[in-house]
N, C-alpha and C positions, 0 to 999 in steps of 0.2 A: 181433679183428676190420677188416678192407679194405675200406673203400665206394668205391668207382669212382662217381664223381660225372658226375652225367647233362647236369647245365642251368649254365651258369657263372654264377660267381659272383668277384667280384672283391671281390681280396680286397687287401692295405693293407700290407706288411713287412716287414722294418729293412732288405731290398734291394730297395723299390719293387714299383712296382704288381704281381699278377699275378692268373694263373684258376689255381683251385683246382682240382684233380685230380679230389684221391686221401682220406679220410675214413681215421685210424684211429686204432683204439679199442683199448688193451691192459686195457681193465676200469679197475672204476669207484676205484683211486687209484690213477691217472694222466690225469696231460695226452691230453688230444685233441691229434691231431697232426695234417696239415694237406700234403703235399705240394702245393705252387707251385711254376709253371712263369710266373721270372719273364718281364715284360712285350720288357721292355728290352736284355733280352743273353740270353736264349734259354734261361737256366739254370733246373735243377730243383736247386727246396732244401724242404728237412719244414721246419714252424717250429709249433711249439706252439701252442697254446689263447690266452695271455698272450700274445704277440708279432702277432694279430694281431689289423687289423679291418678287419670293411669295405667297403669306398672308398666314396663316391658316390654317393648314386643319385635321381636329380630326381624321375624320374617316381617311384618307390617316394615320395617326400619323406626320401632319408634326402642331406639336409645339414645339412653345417657350419653351427657357430648364431656368431654373427658376433662373437662372441669368442674362440669357436676363431681366427678369423680373420686376426684384430688379432695373436692370442698369435705365429701362423704371419705374417704378416708381420712382426711386430718380428724373432724369431731372425734369419729370410733379411737380412731389416735390419745385425745386428749383423754374419752372418757378414758380413754383402762390403763393410763395411765395418775389419773385424778389431775388432768391440768384445766386450771382456768378458761 
């Protein structure tokens, strides 16, 4: 079954943030698949359910915890300064 998503759902994907356009359901023994329009590159990719997360939304009180923000900062710092 293919479901066209009518409202905007921003997802965080391995390729960056994008808008979910379709949801594909092959049945009870298969993952759900999201067809996502990637914002930065205008590419269209399909990701399994385990690869995507809903993006932050302050209005809906869906924000990252402070520990997640600290972890992201540390990771970015290590990348910038070539630490493993």
